[in-house]
C-alpha positions as CSV (number, residue, x, y, z in Angstrom):
1,M,-40.9,5.2,-2.9
2,K,-39.3,8.2,-0.7
3,D,-41.1,7.4,2.5
4,D,-40.0,3.9,1.9
5,I,-36.2,5.1,1.8
6,V,-36.6,7.2,4.7
7,S,-38.1,4.5,6.7
8,K,-35.4,2.0,6.0
9,L,-32.6,4.4,6.6
10,D,-34.2,5.6,9.8
11,K,-34.2,1.7,10.8
12,E,-30.7,1.1,10.3
13,L,-29.6,4.2,11.8
14,H,-31.1,3.1,15.1
15,K,-28.6,0.0,15.2
16,E,-25.2,0.2,16.4
17,I,-22.5,0.3,13.5
18,T,-20.4,-2.3,13.5
19,S,-19.6,-3.5,10.1
20,E,-18.6,-2.1,6.8
21,P,-21.5,-3.2,4.8
22,Q,-23.6,-1.0,7.2
23,V,-22.0,1.8,6.1
24,V,-22.3,1.0,2.6
25,Y,-26.2,0.1,3.1
26,I,-26.8,3.7,4.8
27,L,-24.9,5.8,2.3
28,V,-26.8,4.2,-0.3
29,Q,-30.1,5.2,1.0
30,V,-28.9,8.6,1.7
31,R,-27.7,8.8,-2.1
32,K,-31.0,7.3,-3.1
33,L,-32.7,10.3,-1.6
34,I,-30.5,12.7,-2.9
35,E,-30.6,11.4,-6.3
36,T,-34.9,10.7,-6.3
37,D,-35.9,13.3,-4.2
38,N,-33.1,16.4,-5.6
39,P,-33.4,18.5,-2.3
40,M,-32.8,22.0,-2.5
41,E,-29.7,21.6,-0.4
42,D,-26.5,21.4,-2.0
43,F,-25.0,18.6,0.3
44,E,-21.6,18.9,-1.5
45,A,-19.4,16.9,1.0
46,L,-22.1,14.4,1.7
47,K,-22.4,13.3,-1.7
48,L,-18.7,13.2,-2.3
49,H,-18.4,10.9,0.5
50,C,-21.5,8.5,-0.8
51,S,-19.9,8.6,-3.9
52,W,-16.7,7.2,-2.6
53,V,-18.1,4.4,-0.9
54,L,-20.6,3.1,-3.8
55,H,-18.0,1.9,-6.1
56,P,-16.2,-1.1,-5.5
57,K,-13.0,0.4,-7.2
58,L,-13.1,3.7,-8.0
59,S,-11.7,4.4,-11.5
60,R,-12.4,5.6,-15.0
61,A,-15.6,8.0,-15.1
62,S,-16.6,7.9,-11.4
63,A,-12.7,8.3,-9.9
64,K,-12.3,10.9,-12.8
65,D,-15.4,12.8,-11.7
66,L,-14.5,12.8,-8.0
67,L,-10.8,13.7,-8.6
68,G,-11.9,16.4,-11.0
69,K,-14.0,18.1,-8.8
70,L,-11.4,18.1,-5.7
71,N,-8.8,19.6,-8.3
72,D,-11.2,22.2,-9.7
73,Q,-12.1,23.0,-5.9
74,Y,-8.5,23.5,-4.9
75,A,-7.7,25.6,-8.2
76,R,-10.5,27.9,-7.7
77,L,-9.5,28.5,-3.5
78,L,-5.9,29.0,-4.9
79,G,-6.8,31.8,-7.1
80,N,-8.2,33.8,-3.9
81,S,-5.9,32.6,-1.4
82,S,-2.2,31.0,-0.5
83,P,-1.6,27.3,-0.8
84,Q,-1.8,26.6,2.9
85,E,-5.4,28.5,3.2
86,A,-6.7,26.7,-0.2
87,V,-5.8,23.1,1.3
88,K,-7.3,24.1,4.6
89,E,-10.6,25.4,2.9
90,L,-10.7,22.4,0.8
91,G,-10.8,20.5,4.1
92,E,-13.2,22.6,5.4
93,R,-15.8,22.1,2.4
94,L,-15.2,18.5,1.9
95,G,-13.5,16.7,4.6
96,L,-15.0,14.8,7.6
97,K,-16.3,17.9,9.5
98,P,-18.5,18.8,6.8
99,F,-19.3,15.2,6.0
100,Q,-20.5,15.0,9.7
101,A,-22.7,18.5,9.6
102,E,-24.1,17.9,6.2
103,F,-25.3,14.1,7.3
104,R,-26.7,15.8,10.4
105,K,-28.6,18.4,8.3
106,F,-29.6,15.8,5.8
107,L,-31.3,13.5,8.4
108,R,-33.0,16.4,9.7
109,F,-34.6,17.5,6.6
110,Y,-36.2,14.0,6.5
111,G,-37.4,14.1,9.7
112,I,-35.0,11.6,11.4
113,D,-32.7,12.2,14.6
114,G,-29.9,13.9,13.7
115,S,-27.9,13.4,16.9
116,Y,-26.5,10.0,15.5
117,C,-24.0,12.1,13.8
118,D,-22.2,12.8,17.2
119,G,-20.1,10.5,19.7
120,N,-19.6,6.7,19.7
121,W,-22.2,6.3,16.9
122,W,-20.5,8.8,14.5
123,L,-16.8,7.6,15.7
124,G,-18.0,3.9,14.9
125,F,-19.3,5.0,11.5
126,L,-16.3,6.9,10.6
127,Y,-14.1,4.0,11.4
128,H,-16.0,1.4,9.2
129,Y,-16.4,4.0,6.4
130,S,-12.4,4.4,6.7
131,R,-12.3,0.6,5.9
132,V,-14.6,0.8,3.0
133,V,-12.7,3.7,1.1
134,Q,-9.4,2.2,1.9
135,D,-10.2,-0.6,-0.7
136,C,-11.7,2.3,-3.1
137,P,-8.4,4.5,-4.1
138,L,-9.6,7.4,-6.0
139,E,-7.0,7.2,-9.2
140,C,-7.4,8.1,-12.8
141,V,-5.3,9.6,-15.8
142,A,-4.5,13.2,-14.7
143,E,-6.1,15.9,-16.7
144,S,-3.8,19.1,-17.7
145,G,-3.6,21.3,-14.8
146,W,-4.3,18.9,-12.1
147,Q,-2.0,18.6,-8.9
148,F,-3.1,15.2,-8.0
149,N,-4.3,12.3,-9.8
150,K,-4.6,9.7,-6.7
151,V,-5.8,9.9,-3.1
152,V,-6.0,6.7,-0.9
153,L,-6.1,5.9,2.5
154,V,-3.2,4.7,4.3
155,D,-2.5,2.2,7.1
156,P,-6.0,1.5,7.7
157,D,-5.3,-0.9,10.8
158,D,-4.8,2.1,12.8
159,T,-7.6,4.1,12.2
160,V,-8.9,3.9,15.7
161,A,-7.7,3.4,19.2
162,A,-10.3,3.8,22.0
163,D,-11.8,7.5,21.6
164,R,-9.4,8.4,18.8
165,L,-9.8,8.3,15.1
166,Y,-6.9,8.4,13.0
167,M,-7.0,8.8,9.1
168,Q,-3.8,9.3,7.1
169,W,-4.7,10.5,3.3
170,E,-1.8,10.2,0.7
171,F,-2.2,12.7,-2.6
172,L,0.0,11.4,-5.5
173,F,0.6,12.5,-9.0
174,N,1.6,9.7,-11.1
175,G,3.1,7.4,-8.6
176,Q,4.9,10.2,-6.9
177,Q,3.4,11.4,-3.4
178,I,2.8,14.9,-3.2
179,G,1.7,15.3,0.4
180,I,-0.2,13.9,3.1
181,W,-3.4,14.9,5.3
182,I,-4.0,13.6,8.6
183,I,-6.8,13.5,10.7
184,N,-6.2,12.7,14.4
185,S,-9.1,13.7,16.7
186,G,-11.3,12.6,19.4
187,R,-15.0,11.9,19.4
188,D,-15.7,15.6,20.1
189,S,-13.7,17.2,17.8
190,L,-13.3,15.1,14.7
191,E,-11.5,17.5,12.3
192,E,-8.7,17.8,10.2
193,D,-5.4,19.1,11.9
194,T,-4.0,22.3,10.5
195,P,-0.5,21.2,10.7
196,S,-1.2,18.3,8.0
197,A,-3.1,20.8,5.5
198,V,-0.2,23.2,5.6
199,K,1.9,20.1,5.1
200,L,-0.1,19.1,2.3
201,A,-0.2,22.6,0.8
202,R,3.6,23.2,1.1
203,D,4.3,19.9,-0.9
204,F,1.9,21.2,-3.5
205,L,3.6,24.5,-3.9
206,A,7.2,22.7,-4.0
207,S,6.3,19.5,-5.9
208,A,3.6,20.5,-8.4
209,P,3.7,18.8,-11.8
210,P,4.3,20.8,-14.9
211,G,1.4,21.7,-17.2
């Protein structure tokens, strides 16, 4: 079974990414391998992004699980650093850069060419990935102590231009915007911008909900 999944994944990766269903299919196969083979590697960011696309609308238990992990990560990081550093580290652990790094490592773990996670292929993959998750906002009733209970991708029609990727994530608590996280990078440096991470941390500090 594992070899069959690896073969299907490798075959799909050889194709140019031109649609949202391709992204979903690829991440379904990745998730199958993680759940079936249970590799020793953690692949935390990869698993989070797989989970995000595998639900037509993330709500109830699935959204609560992902949002709970994000809030827990933020709280743990905040305990050892400033709000700005905590949010920056959260992005470093779970954002697009670790998603890319873990995806590449995952493919090589199964003997698949990891260079798919570079250049034009990866830019196209992220563009269509952004369109998928735009339709899957993370939202649920907040638990005590949470800093945000909804994460949504804003302005999906402006997510790519030429060789650049633009994604704007909005963090909300009970309908109120807490902050934004902007990714605005070229294909060779797809990573979160530090100023947006600092802005988000500042907004958390100023607008943190009670409890």
